[in-house]
TORFIMAR-962105 format. One record per residue: residue in one letter; x, y, z of N, C-alpha, C in turn. Coordinates in steps of 0.02 Angstrom, whole numbers, plus 32768, in hexadecimal, padded with zeros to 4 digits. Atoms other than C-alpha are relative to their C-alpha. Layout:
N
AXYZXYZXYZ
...
//
This chain:
137
M802D7FE97FCD791A81BCBADC7FD680397FE4
S802F7FCF801978838229BABA801480478012
V7FF07FBA7FF4789D82E4BAAA7FCC801F802F
D80367FE57FD677F58306BAFF800B7FEB8049
R7FF4800E7FB978198313BBB97FC8801B802C
S80377FE37FD977728359BBEE7FE97FD18038
W801280317FCC775482B8BC528025800D8041
M7FD87FF37FC477DB82F2BCCB7FDD8032802E
K80257FCF7FD87765837CBD077FBF7FE4801B
R803F801F7FEA76D68302BD26800E7FC08028
R7FED80397FD6771B8291BDAE7FC67FE7802A
I803480137FD0768A8292BE287FBA80087FE2
N80467FFE801575D68268BDFE7FDA802C8033
P80217FD37FD1757082F8BE487FC27FE18022
D803C801F7FE374DA8286BE68800E7FD6803D
D7FF4802E7FC8752C8208BEDB80478005801E
G7FBD7FF77FE475E08242BEFA80327FCA7FEC
S7FD280358016762D81AABEA4802C80197FC7
V7FD47FF1803976BA81ADBE247FDB7FEC7FC0
T8024800E803D767081B7BD7680237FCA7FD6
Q7FE48033802D7687812ABCF9802D80207FCC
E7FD87FDB803176C881AABC7C8046800E801C
F7FBF7FF37FE1775481DABCF680287FC08007
K7FDE80407FF9777D8124BD19801C7FE87FBE
D7FE980148042778980FFBC5F803B802B7FE9
G7FC97FD3801277F88198BC4480407FF08026
V7FC680137FD8786B8166BCD3801F7FC07FE5
K7FE88040801B787880B6BC8D8027800A7FBF
E7FDF7FF2804078A480F6BBDE80428025800C
S7FC37FD97FF279238173BC2480377FD5801E
L7FCE802C7FE1797980F0BC8F801A7FCC7FCF
E7FE9802E8036797F8077BBFB803680237FD7
F7FD07FD9802679D78100BB9A804280068026
A7FC47FF37FD87A508128BC27802A7FC1800B
F7FDB803E7FF27A7F8073BC5180197FDF7FC0
N7FE9801D803F7A948047BB988032802C7FDC
H7FD07FD3801F7B0780D9BB7280457FDF8003
P7FBE802180027BB6809CBB3E802D8010803B
R7FD67FED7FC77C0680FABBCF7FF27FD6803E
V801280227FC27BA98095BC517FEB7FB77FF7
V80148046800B7B807FEDBC00802B7FD3802C
G7FDC802E7FD47BAE7F67BC7C800680198047
R7FFD7FE57FBB7BAC7FDABD137FBD7FF48022
M803D800D7FDA7B2F7FB6BD9A7FE18041801B
K80187FC27FE27B20806ABDD78010803C7FD2
I7FF57FC180247B0E8116BD877FEE8039802F
K80117FC67FD87AFA81C7BDCA7FB480078003
C80487FFA7FF57A4E81E0BE147FEA80487FF3
P80167FBC801179F38276BDC77FC6801A802B
C80387FEA7FD679758286BE54801080428023
F7FFA7FC07FDD79578328BEB2802D7FFB803D
K7FD880097FC379AB82E2BF4E804A7FF17FF0
C7FBA8015800F7A488293BF00802580317FD3
E7FE27FCD802B7A69831CBE7D803C7FE97FD8
L7FCA801C80297ADA82ACBE1280407FF68027
L7FC580087FD77B52829BBEA4800A7FB9801B
K7FFC80447FE57B2A81E8BED87FF27FCE7FC9
L800B8037802F7B348147BE777FCF7FCE801E
H803180317FE97AA280CFBE847FF07FCF7FC8
K8019803180307A5D8034BE307FBD80187FE3
R803C7FEC802479CA8040BDB97FC28002802D
D803B80037FD57946800BBE397FFF80398032
A7FFC7FCA7FCF7982808ABEB97FF280437FDF
I800C7FC2802479838116BE387FB680077FEF
T80487FFE800F78D380E8BE027FD88016803C
L80247FEE7FC3789580F3BEB4800E80498014
H7FEE7FBA7FEF78F38197BED27FD880307FD4
L80247FD4802D78A381E5BE387FB68000800E
Y804780037FED77F681A9BE6B7FF4802A803E
K800A7FDF7FC0780E81EFBF198013804A8000
W7FE57FBC7FFC7876828DBEFF800180267FBF
D80027FDF8041786382B5BE468048800D7FE7
F7FBF7FEE801D78F182EFBDD580198041801F
Q7FE67FC07FEA79668379BE097FE980357FCE
N80177FC9802B79348421BDC3802B80077FC2
F7FDF7FF1803F79618446BD0E80257FC47FE2
Y7FDC803A801D79988393BCE57FD47FDC7FCE
S802980208033792F8372BC4C802A7FE27FC8
T7FD1801F802D79C6834BBBDF80317FD9802B
W7FD7802C7FD67A2582B7BC28804980057FEB
Y7FBB7FF480167AD08304BC0380327FD88029
A7FD280277FD77B2282A6BC947FF97FB57FF2
H800B804680117AE08204BC4A80067FF47FB5
G7FEF800C80467B1B8218BB977FD280207FCD
E802D7FE280317A8D8279BB48801C80437FE8
V7FEB7FC2801E7AB88306BAD17FC5802F8001
S80357FCE7FFC7A5583A6BAE67FDE800A7FBD
T80277FEF803B79CA83C9BA6A7FE28044800B
P801E7FBE7FF6797C8473BA4A7FC17FFD802B
Q803D80057FD878D58438BA9380107FF38049
A7FEE800F7FBB792583EFBB2E801D803D8022
H7FE37FC37FE47989848EBB487FC98033800F
Q80377FD27FF578EB84F5BB367FDA7FED803F
D802280167FC47898848BBBBD80288015803E
D7FD67FEC7FC8792C84B0BC307FF7804A800F
V80017FB87FF77923856ABC147FBD8019801A
T80417FE77FED7868857FBC297FE37FDB803C
N801580287FC7785284FDBCB57FBD8015801D
D80447FF47FE9779784FCBCD77FE880487FF2
G80197FBF8015777D85A1BC7D8022803B8021
V7FDC7FC97FE077F58607BCE7803580197FD0
Q7FD17FE58030784F8675BC6A803E80188023
G7FC27FE67FE57905869DBC89801F7FD58037
A7FE2802B7FCD79298609BCFC80487FF17FEC
N7FBA8009801079E685FCBD0480167FB9800D
V7FE380427FF87A3F8557BCEB804B80097FFA
N7FB87FFA80027AF68552BD17801E7FBC7FF4
R7FE5804280127B3984BBBCBA804A7FFA8016
Y7FBB80037FE97BEA84EBBCF080047FE58046
T8002801B7FBC7BBE84C8BDA47FF77FB57FFE
D800C804880077B7B841DBD71803F7FDD7FE7
M7FC38020801A7C1B83F9BD0F80357FFA8036
V7FCE80017FCB7C8A8427BDA27FEF7FCA8033
I801580327FD07C2583BCBE1980097FBA7FE4
D7FF6804180207C27832BBD9D804A7FEC8001
A7FB8800F80037CE48339BD8C801F7FF68045
A7FE180047FBE7D0E8353BE437FE37FC9802C
G802080347FD87C9382D6BE8A7FDA801C803B
P802C7FEB7FCA7C2182DABF21802480248039
E7FDE7FE07FC87CA88313BF9A8003804C7FF8
L80007FB8800B7CA083C0BF497FC580218023
R803C7FE27FE37BF083DDBF897FFB7FEC8049
R8002800C7FB87C0583E7C0447FCE802E8020
D802C7FD57FDA7B94842FC0C5802B80328025
F7FD77FCC7FE17BF084D0C0EC7FD780228037
T80247FE27FC87BB98507C1978028803A801B
K7FDE7FC67FE37BE185A9C1EF80277FEA803D
E7FD5800D7FC77C70859DC26A801180428022
A7FE87FC57FDD7CA68617C2ED8046800F7FE7
P7FBD7FF080167D428676C2B780347FE98033
N7FCC80167FD07DE5863BC3028016803B802A
P7FF07FC97FD17E2786A1C395802F80367FE4
D7FD27FCE801D7EB386F6C3317FDC80347FD6
V80257FD3802B7E368743C2BA7FD680308029
L802A7FD57FD67DCB8788C3478025803F8017
D7FDA7FC77FEA7E588800C3767FFE80397FCD
Y80027FCD80347E44885DC2D17FBE801F8002
//
């Protein structure tokens, strides 16, 4: 897979709002890489790297393609580490500078924990009223 990931930042054509051909070609190449990796050969579904799914949901190739066209990649996912790609210095640099923002933090440990624990780890934690026993304190 190509080291140049600049296509990932050019998803939408500013003239007409459509998905650029460059982005479509990059998505196709990336999915070919992911689905042909020895870890997943023969599987029908892989983790979806879109902004909405955040590598927590498994989808087929066509669904992932549509998700990426619609919602883009999750932030800082220019190296497909959850899909068998080994980090390269250039890819890491793209992660760190993300659209020119210096000092953007990437917590790969969080990603590893979520990958290991699965989607049930990421719950919607909502505020609850304290139980009555605690209110006495």
